[in-house]
C-alpha positions in Angstrom: -17.8 -9.5 -2.5 -19.6 -6.7 -2.5 -18.7 -3.3 -0.5 -22.2 -1.7 -0.5 -23.0 -2.2 3.0 -20.3 -0.5 4.1 -22.1 2.7 3.3 -25.2 3.7 5.6 -28.2 4.4 3.5 -25.9 3.9 0.2 -25.1 7.4 0.1 -22.0 8.1 -2.2 -21.3 12.0 -3.7 -22.8 12.7 -7.1 -22.3 11.8 -10.1 -23.0 13.2 -13.1 -25.4 15.6 -10.5 -27.0 12.5 -9.6 -26.8 10.9 -5.6 -26.0 7.7 -6.4 -25.4 3.6 -4.2 -21.9 2.4 -4.3 -22.9 -0.3 -7.2 -23.8 2.6 -9.1 -20.3 4.2 -8.5 -18.8 1.1 -9.6 -20.6 1.1 -12.4 -19.6 4.0 -13.4 -16.3 3.1 -12.6 -16.5 0.5 -14.8 -18.1 1.4 -17.9 -15.2 4.5 -17.4 -12.4 2.1 -17.4 -14.1 0.2 -20.1 -14.2 2.8 -22.5 -10.5 4.6 -21.8 -9.4 0.4 -21.9 -6.9 0.9 -24.5 -5.4 4.4 -23.4 -4.8 2.9 -19.9 -3.3 -0.8 -20.8 0.2 -1.5 -19.8 3.1 -1.4 -21.8 3.3 -5.2 -23.4 6.9 -5.5 -24.0 8.7 -3.2 -21.3 8.4 -5.0 -17.3 11.0 -2.7 -16.5 10.5 -0.6 -13.2 11.0 2.9 -14.9 8.1 1.7 -17.2 5.7 0.3 -14.2 6.4 3.7 -12.4 5.0 6.0 -15.6 2.4 3.5 -15.9 1.5 3.9 -11.8 1.8 8.1 -12.8 -0.7 7.5 -16.2 -3.3 5.8 -14.8 -3.2 8.1 -11.6 -3.6 11.1 -13.9 -6.2 10.1 -15.9 -8.5 8.5 -12.6 -7.8 12.3 -11.5 -8.8 14.2 -14.2 -11.7 12.0 -14.6 -12.7 12.9 -10.9 -12.5 9.2 -9.9 -9.6 9.8 -7.8 -10.7 12.6 -6.2 -14.0 10.5 -4.2 -13.4 9.3 -1.0 -11.0 12.5 -0.1 -12.2 15.6 2.2 -12.9 18.4 0.0 -10.6 20.9 1.2 -7.4 18.7 0.5 -9.1 18.5 -3.1 -11.2 15.9 -3.2 -14.9 15.3 -4.0 -15.7 14.2 -0.7 -17.6 10.8 0.5 -17.1 7.8 2.3 -13.5 6.2 2.7 -15.1 2.8 0.6 -15.3 4.6 -2.4 -11.2 4.4 -2.8 -11.3 0.6 -2.0 -13.8 0.0 -4.9 -11.8 2.1 -7.4 -8.7 0.7 -6.4 -10.3 -2.9 -6.8 -11.5 -1.8 -10.3 -7.8 -0.9 -11.1 -6.4 -4.1 -9.7 -8.9 -6.0 -11.3 -7.7 -4.9 -14.7 -4.4 -5.3 -13.9 -3.8 -1.8 -14.9 -0.7 -1.2 -12.4 0.8 -3.0 -9.7 -1.4 -3.0 -6.9 0.7 -2.2 -4.2 2.8 1.1 -5.2 -1.2 1.6 -6.3 -1.8 1.3 -2.8 1.0 3.8 -1.0 -1.4 6.7 -1.1 -3.8 5.3 1.2 -0.6 5.1 3.6 0.5 8.6 2.8 -2.3 10.7 1.9 -4.2 10.1 5.2 -1.5 10.6 7.2 -0.9 14.4 5.2 -4.4 15.1 6.0 -4.9 14.1 9.8 -0.9 15.6 10.6 0.0 18.1 8.3 -1.1 21.7 8.6 -4.5 22.3 6.4 -2.9 24.6 3.8 0.2 21.7 3.2 -2.6 19.2 2.4 -4.7 21.5 0.4 -1.2 22.4 -1.8 0.2 18.6 -1.4 -2.7 16.0 -1.7 -3.4 16.6 -5.3 0.3 16.2 -6.7 0.1 12.4 -5.3 -3.8 11.8 -6.3 -2.7 13.3 -9.6 -0.2 11.6 -10.7 2.1 14.4 -10.7 4.3 13.3 -8.2 5.1 9.8 -6.1 6.1 9.9 -2.1 7.9 7.4 -0.1 7.5 6.0 3.4 11.1 6.8 4.9 10.3 4.8 8.6 12.4 1.5 8.4 16.3 2.0 9.3 19.0 -1.1 9.3 19.0 -2.0 12.8 15.0 -0.8 13.4 12.7 -3.0 10.3 9.7 -4.5 12.7 11.1 -2.5 15.6 9.8 0.9 14.7 10.3 2.4 18.3 14.2 1.4 17.9 14.9 3.6 14.7 17.7 6.1 15.3 18.0 8.8 12.4 17.8 11.6 14.7 16.8 15.6 14.1 18.0 18.5 15.7 16.3 21.3 16.0 18.3 24.9 15.1 17.9 28.1 16.6 15.6 29.2 13.4 13.2 26.7 14.1 14.7 24.8 11.1 15.3 20.8 12.0 18.6 19.0 10.9 18.6 15.1 10.1 21.3 12.7 10.4 20.7 8.6 9.9 19.8 6.0 7.1 16.3 4.4 5.9 16.3 1.1 4.3 13.8 -0.6 2.4 12.0 2.1 0.7 9.8 1.5 -1.8 10.0 3.6 -4.7 12.5 6.4 -2.9 13.9 6.7 -6.5 10.8 8.0 -7.8 10.0 10.4 -5.1 9.4 14.2 -4.6 8.7 13.9 -1.1 8.7 12.0 1.6 6.6 11.3 5.1 10.1 10.9 7.3 10.2 9.1 11.3 13.2 10.7 13.2 14.4 10.9 17.0 14.1 13.7 18.7 14.2 12.0 22.2 14.1 9.1 23.9 11.4 6.1 23.4 7.7 6.6 21.9 7.2 10.2 22.7 10.7 11.0 21.3 10.0 10.3 18.0 8.7 13.0 15.6 7.6 12.9 11.7 8.6 14.7 9.1 7.4 15.7 5.2 10.4 15.9 3.3 11.6 17.6 0.0 13.2 14.6 -1.3 15.7 16.7 -3.8 16.6 18.6 -0.4 20.6 18.9 -0.3 22.2 15.7 2.1 19.5 13.5 0.7 20.8 10.2 -1.0 18.9 7.7 -2.5 20.5 3.9 -3.3 18.5 1.8 -5.2 18.8 -1.8 -3.3 18.6 -5.2 -5.7 15.8 -7.8 -4.6 16.3 -11.5 -5.2 13.4 -10.8 -7.7 15.3 -8.1 -9.9 13.3 -5.6 -9.4 15.0 -2.0 -7.6 11.7 -1.2 -5.8 13.1 -0.7 -2.4 15.9 1.9 -1.6 18.2 2.9 1.0 18.2 6.6 2.1 21.1 8.7 3.8 20.6 11.8 5.5 23.3 14.0 5.6 23.1 17.3 7.3 19.9 17.4 5.9 17.9 20.7 6.7 14.1 20.7 7.0 11.9 23.6 7.8 9.8 24.0 10.7 6.7 24.4 8.6 7.2 20.6 7.3 6.7 19.0 11.0 3.9 17.1 10.9 1.3 17.1 13.6 4.0 18.4 17.0 6.7 17.5 18.2 7.3 13.7 19.6 3.8 12.7 17.4 5.8 10.2 15.2 4.8 6.7 16.7 0.7 8.0 16.8 0.8 9.1 13.4 2.8 5.5 12.3 0.1 3.8 14.7 -2.8 5.8 13.0 -0.9 4.7 9.8 -1.6 1.3 9.9 -5.7 0.9 9.7 -5.0 2.4 5.9 -2.1 0.1 5.3 -4.1 -2.7 6.7 -7.4 -1.8 5.2 -8.0 -0.7 1.6 -4.1 -1.6 0.7 -5.0 -4.8 1.7 -8.1 -5.2 0.0 -6.4 -4.4 -3.1 -4.0 -6.7 -3.0 -6.1 -9.1 -2.0 -7.8 -8.3 -5.4 -4.8 -8.5 -7.9 -4.1 -11.8 -6.0 -7.8 -13.6 -7.5 -6.4 -12.1 -11.1 -3.4 -13.9 -10.5 -5.5 -17.3 -9.7 -7.6 -17.2 -12.4 -4.2 -16.9 -14.7 -3.4 -19.8 -12.7 -6.4 -21.6 -14.1 -6.1 -20.8 -17.2 -2.6 -21.6 -17.4 -3.4 -25.0 -15.6 -6.6 -25.7 -18.3 -4.0 -25.1 -20.8 -1.7 -28.0 -19.8 -2.0 -30.8 -22.4 -2.9 -33.5 -19.6 -5.6 -33.5 -17.9 -5.6 -31.8 -13.9 -4.7 -34.7 -11.2 -6.6 -35.0 -8.3 -3.8 -33.2 -6.2 -3.5 -30.3 -8.5 -7.2 -29.5 -7.8 -6.8 -30.2 -4.3 -3.9 -27.5 -4.2 -6.0 -24.8 -6.3 -8.8 -25.4 -4.1 -6.6 -25.0 -0.6 -5.0 -21.4 -2.7 -8.7 -20.2 -3.2 -9.5 -21.2 0.5 -7.0 -19.2 1.7 -7.8 -15.9 -0.2 -11.5 -16.6 -0.1 -10.1 -16.4 4.0 -8.1 -13.1 3.6 -11.1 -11.4 1.6 -13.8 -12.1 3.9 -11.1 -11.0 7.1 -10.3 -7.4 5.1 -14.2 -6.8 4.1 -14.8 -6.9 8.0 -12.1 -4.7 8.5 -13.2 -2.3 6.0 -17.0 -2.4 7.5 -15.2 -1.5 11.3 -12.9 1.3 9.3 -16.3 2.7 7.6 -18.8 2.3 11.2 -15.3 4.7 12.4 -14.3 1.8 14.9 -10.4 2.4 16.1 -8.6 -0.3 14.9 -6.1 -1.4 16.7 -4.0 -4.8 17.3 -6.3 -7.1 15.4 -5.3 -5.8 12.1 -2.3 -8.2 13.0 -4.7 -11.4 11.8 -5.1 -9.5 8.6 -1.3 -9.6 7.9 -1.1 -13.2 9.0 -3.7 -14.1 7.1 -2.5 -12.1 4.0 1.2 -13.1 4.0 -0.3 -16.9 4.5 -2.9 -16.4 1.6 -0.2 -14.9 -1.0 3.2 -17.2 -0.6 0.1 -20.4 -0.6 -1.0 -18.9 -3.8 2.3 -19.0 -5.6 3.4 -22.0 -3.7 0.2 -23.8 -5.8 1.7 -21.7 -9.0 5.2 -23.7 -8.9 3.3 -27.5 -7.6 1.1 -27.1 -10.6 3.0 -25.8 -13.0 6.0 -27.9 -13.0 8.9 -26.1 -13.6 7.7 -23.2 -15.3 8.8 -20.9 -12.2 12.3 -22.5 -12.4 12.9 -23.1 -16.1 10.3 -21.5 -18.3 8.3 -18.4 -17.0 9.6 -15.1 -16.0 6.4 -13.4 -14.9 5.9 -16.7 -12.3 8.9 -16.4 -11.1 9.3 -12.8 -10.5 5.8 -13.2 -8.4 7.1 -16.3 -6.8 10.3 -14.7 -6.1 8.3 -11.6 -4.5 6.1 -14.0 -2.6 8.9 -14.5 0.2 9.0 -11.4 1.2 5.2 -11.7 1.6 6.3 -12.6 5.5 8.7 -9.7 6.1 7.8 -6.8 5.0 4.9 -4.7 6.4 5.7 -6.2 10.1 7.1 -9.7 10.1 5.1 -13.0 10.4 6.7 -13.0 14.0 6.4 -10.0 15.2 2.3 -10.1 14.1 2.1 -12.9 16.0 3.6 -12.4 19.1 1.1 -9.0 19.1 -1.7 -11.5 18.4 -0.5 -13.8 21.8 0.3 -10.6 23.9 -2.4 -7.7 23.3 -5.3 -10.5 21.4 -5.0 -13.4 23.7 -3.2 -12.1 26.5 -0.4 -14.6 26.8 2.3 -12.6 28.4 5.4 -12.0 26.8 6.7 -16.0 26.9 
């Protein structure tokens, strides 16, 4: 399913001095990735999180040094310009080759636009190349023990001192890769209600910051809880103005549910291909029930890919995305779990007994209806804000 039509007149920045179409851009990226396949390949015998994060940095660094990682980002922030869709194309090609974890790769699509929109221009220009180039990892300090999907109820408090700096106390949880992060986009409470939420760009080595990784049921310490004890943040690290935190969080959603989702969907299709290969490798012929289950998994993936492409089109056209992206979240979570439920069904015993890879993927998929906004919250948003069904 091509993304070419998302760019008016097919214009993208010059590659080797020539103006090209999106498909030309894709072809050039593919050729480069093919040429550098050996050096970009994942380690085959080490699947630890340390190795995965190192691989993520390596891939980003290579793409940045070759220029690819800079397309689709504004020149004033260290990019090479061009439409956002170029980033979707690049991430799609990276995911197709399974060069690095698609979810972790896509965190950049949440954090970098936030910096560009809300940080002082000189701060964004200084920091964004560090993220794009893989020299740094950043994290997102939003969720708290008592306010996961209900972000507006967060309690981590920032208090301003006489010199203009801020002191932060509180706790965050489910913070992806916090133990590897050099920076954090942090939401705090500075007053009551939505207008009392304020965002900061925090250095994670600031005194008073404590990170404790969390072991999840799929056996990876991907998440962490972060504690803030009298953490001092300089005034110039404010993102936007005091009280802009809620707007920042809402502006973040279109990127999380467009380009990030597109990358995840691409990755899930690679898992479907792997599942088909594993089914074919079995000694017995697939039963009609197996074919039906695989067909249903494909249909679920195709549905969310079609929906996601429409979301990409709207974003490229400058349309403000709102509660309709909750539909994307519901469809993606459904397709994600459907795929790995199907793997469990058509590969009897593999997940429970023999195949650690499929087991890890299956267990991770259980969280698809929780992270990024629970399925219940998303359905409530659809019912209330799209269908006008009221609060009950």
